N, C-alpha and C positions, 0 to 999 in steps of 0.2 A: 763484301766478306768472300772471298771464295769457297765453294764448300767442294770437297774432296769425292769422289764416289769410284764402288769398285764396280767395272764395265762387265765385269764376267767372274764367275768361280774359277778360272783357270789358275792352277796354281802357280806357273810362270808370271807372276804380275810385274810391272816395273821395279826395278830396284829401289828409287826412289818414292816407292809408292807408301802413303801412311801406313796400308795395312803390315809390309816388310818389318815395320816396329813391333809387331806383336810378334811372338811364338805360334806361328799358324800351325804347326803341328799338332800341339798341346791344346791350342785354342782356336779352333777353325772359324772365326766368328765373321771373316773375309765371303762366306757363304753358309745365310743361316738354313737355306733347302735341306743342309747337308745332316743325313743323319746322324753323325756326331757332332755335330753345331746345336743340334734339338736335342740331344742328351745333354750337351754340357749346359743348356738353357734351363731345362727342366732341373738339372742337379742344381743350378745356383737359385732357381725361384724357390725351390725347396728349401732348402738352408737357410736361404733369406725371411720365409714365413716364417719358419720353425724358430731362428736366433735371433733375427734382427738382421743380423751380418751377414755376408759371404765374398772369402777371398780367394785371391787366384794367383798362386806365388809362381812366380817364373812368367808371369804372364808377358812382358817385356823380354827382347831377346838382349842377349849381353850387350852389344856391338850397340842396340837404341838405347841401355841403362847407360852407356858411358857416356854417349853423348849428351842426354838430358842431364846426367849429372854435370858435364859442363858446361850447356848453357845454363842450367842450375846457377851456377858459381859467377857466370860471367854479368850475370844481373844482378847477384843476392846485395850488390851494397846498394842498392836502390828500394829494395825494401823498408816501407814505415812502422814503423815500432808505436804502437798506441799508447803509449807508458804502460806501466804495471800496476794502475791503481786498479784493474779488474774489473768485478761484475757482477750478477746476480744470475741463477743455472737459467733463469728464463731470456736471458740478454736485453734485459728492460731496467731503468732506474729500478731503486730499491721501493716498493712499495710501504710509506710509513704506515698506514692503517693497519698493517699486521703486527705483528706482537716482537721485538728486538729479535728473539730467536727464530724466529719465523723464514724460512726457505725463500719467500719472495719479498726478503726485506733483507737478508742475509748477503753481504759482497765478500768477493773471494778474488787474491791477488790472480793476477794472469799477467801474460806476455808474449806475446807472437807476432815475428813479422811479417807484414805481407807483398809480394810482388804483386801489382795490378797487372791484370789484363794486357791492358794498352801500350806497358812496360816487358811485354814477351813478344819479341821479335816473330814476326810471321815466317821466318824460315826456320824457327825451333822447332825441333822434333815434339815436343810435349804440346804447342799449338798446332801442328800438322797433326797429332792423334788427333786431339781435341774437335778439330772443324771436319774430322774426315766424317761423314755420312755410315760407315757402314760401323763404328763403334757406339753412333746415336742409336742406329738400330738394334744393336745385339743388349744395348740397355735399355729401349724400352721393351724387347722381348724378355729379357729379365724379370723387372720391374712390374710388368705387366698390367699396366694402369693408363693403356691407350698412348694415342700420340702424346713424344714429350719431346722437347724443347730445348734449344742450349737459352743459359741465361739471357735476358734483353740487356742487363747490365754492361754498360764498358768498362766497367773498373774489376767487378767482383765474376763475372762468367768463370773464369779462367783464373787461378792464384796459384801462387808458389807460396809457401808458408816455408819460414825460416825460423828456427829455433838455435839458438844459441846457448852457453854454459849459463845455468840457472836460469832460462826461460820452462816455461810451463801453460799450458790451457787449463783453465776455470773447468770446474762441468758445468756441464751445461746443456739444455736443450734444443736442438735445430730448430730453422723455421720451418723448412720444407721438407719433406715426406721421407726423401732419400738423399742421400749425397755419394757423390765417388771420388775417388781418392787413386793415387797412386806414391807411393813411396819409394825417392829415388834416392836419399842416402839418409844413414841413421846414424844417432848419435851413439858417443862412446859408452855412456852410462844412463840408464834411466832412459825418459821417453815413450813409457810403455801406453800403449791404448787401451783403457781400462774404460766399463759401460756396466750397468745394470740394466740386462734387457727388457722393455716394454714393461718399464717400472709405473710408468701413470699411462690411462685413456680419455676418453673422448668425458667421461663422466666421472672421473677419479682421477685426480691428480697427485693422490698418495703422500702427501705432506710430511706426514711419519716417520714414512722409510726413505723420503728423502733426506730428513734433518736427521737421521741417525746415520747418513751416509754422510753428510758434510760433518757431523761429528765426529766422522771418523771409523765409523764401522764397516768392516770391508767385509763383510759373509757375503754378501750378494756379488760381488765386482767381478766381472768376464775379462780376462786379459785378452785383447787381439791379438794372433800373434803374427806379425808383419815383417817380412824382410826388402829390402830393396829390389824392386822389379815387380813387386806384388799390388797387383790393382783391388780395391776392395768396394765392395757395396754395402752401405750401414744408412739404417732407418733411425733417426735420429730424434724424428720431433718426438717420440714416445720413449725412447731410450735415453738416459741421462748420461754423459760422457764426457771424458776428457783425454788429457796428454800429461802423462806424470813430469816431475821435473827433467830436467837435461843436465847432464854432467859429461866436463871433459871439454876437449879443445875441438872434437869433431859435429860441426853444424848439421842439423837437420834438416832435409829438405822433402816438404811431401806436396805431390801435385793436387789441387782440389780443383774439380773438374763440372762445374753448374748444371744441371740438369734440372728440368720442372714440366707438370702438366701444362703449366701455361706457357704462351710464347713470350707474356710480359712482365716476366720476375725481372724484379728490380731491388737493387738495395736502398733503404731510406736514408734522407740525406744526413742523418746522424750515424749512424751505421760507416758510412762511407767514409765520414770526418777520422772514427773512433779506428778505423782499418788500415785506410788511406792517406788518409790527412789530406783529402782535398775532394767533390764530389763531382767535379768531372776531367 
């Protein structure tokens, strides 16, 4: 796999360089030595630590966004839907050793289509951006966890999630410390990204708060305002979150860019079968 790097901080980058997909005037991530870039990193880092999320509206240029939407539509028919049977908030089978209404045992409906990494052509703009080392360096600086790597998963490293009328994503925790995404196309109605910041910790699952949430208590929910072209950092291991039901004829496309502090991050065969309908 070819990795593309920025050779210099020269603003006259080649027109086809992946950095050109980003609004570099607003987000100068191609040169992290610049004072403006260092301020951006510090601001993002502070927001992420304070709330578990950081969003960068207008991260993509208008041309890049149009191109990515068109390319997503071209492969959308190849998305795999894992069915609507859903699962638990912990992305594990229900644990029958707990009481019937316990969060570890309760299942929720969920339906999302996933376009696997290997179905996104190397020439597509979203894939070029994901494989650019400049983006990797920027994300590493913001999450501040030392070196980070692209997922080793040949199916899950980069995905486009497709959601249609009636689809939703269940309340759940992520299995990695942080997630990065770019909303490409929003739906007509619904589709809000909702979360409860840092609801659990390493030594306290806060099952009572999770149970109240699953019962319909919305008092702790924060809505993340996303518009097409927005890049988002999110710490989902400790913050339970969901995508509210989609309504209307316009599909929702969101690019999910997989990075981790480990170089060998891969999905389980169970998760691959559920998400992509295959393991290789």
